[in-house]
N, C-alpha and C positions, 0 to 999 in steps of 0.2 A: 751204711749210716751216712746220710748226707751232712756235709759240713755246711753250716749256716753262715758262720763268720769266723774270722781269725784276726787277732790283734794283740800286740804286746806279748807274744808267746802263748796266748790263750786261744784255745780252739773251742768253738761252740758248735754243737751238732744235735740232731734229733734222729731217732730211729723210725723206720717204717713200722706201721701197725703197733704203735706204742699203747700202753695201758694208761687209763686215766689215773690221777688228774693230769691236766696239761703241764708239761715240764720240758726242760731242755737239759742237755748234758754239757759239762765243762771239763776240759782237760788242760792242765797247766803243769808242765814237767811231770813229776811222778804223782801229782794230785789229780783226783777225779771226783766229781760231784754231780748230782742231779738237783736242779733248782726248779721249784714251782714257778710257773709263769706269773700267776696272779699275785701271790704274796711275796715272792722272791725268797721264801724260806728254803732251807736245804732239805731236800727229800732224803738223800743219802749221800755218803761220802763226806769229804771235807776239803777245804781250800784254805790257804793262808789268808789271814784277815784282810790284808791289803788287796789281794787278788779278788776275794769275794766282793769287796767294796767296788772295785772296778767293774766287775761283772754285773753287779746290781745296778750301778749307774747306767751302764750300757742297756741292760734289760728294761729299765724304766723308760728310756728313750724309745724303745722298740717293742713295747708290749703288744700293740696291735699287730705288728708284723710277725711276732713270735706266735701269737694265737692264730693268725691266718696260715702260717706255715704248719702249725699243729693240725689244723682242720684239713688243709689241702693234702698233707701227707697221708692222713687217715682215709680221706675220700678218694684221692686220685693217684697218690704216690709221687706227686710233683711237689716242688718247693722252690723258693727263691732265696738268693743270698741276701743277707742284711748287712748294711754298711758297718764297718768297724767303728769302734770308739775313736773319736777325733779330738 
């Protein structure tokens, strides 16, 4: 499972050969969630509200890169790191 980004104790990752719709996974301490890339809604799991807000802010800044990673992982198995929230 490739780690896409890491910041403030939050780890963002995607799996190889994932199912649609496009999404990414978040882990923060004991919390885990899957987040839709396009709507930023929670597909499954849960996060503390403050952490979800931080992740959503980061994802809005990097939507195109997340979608590129989604497609690249599905097609070639390659990915690139995305800058953390600054």
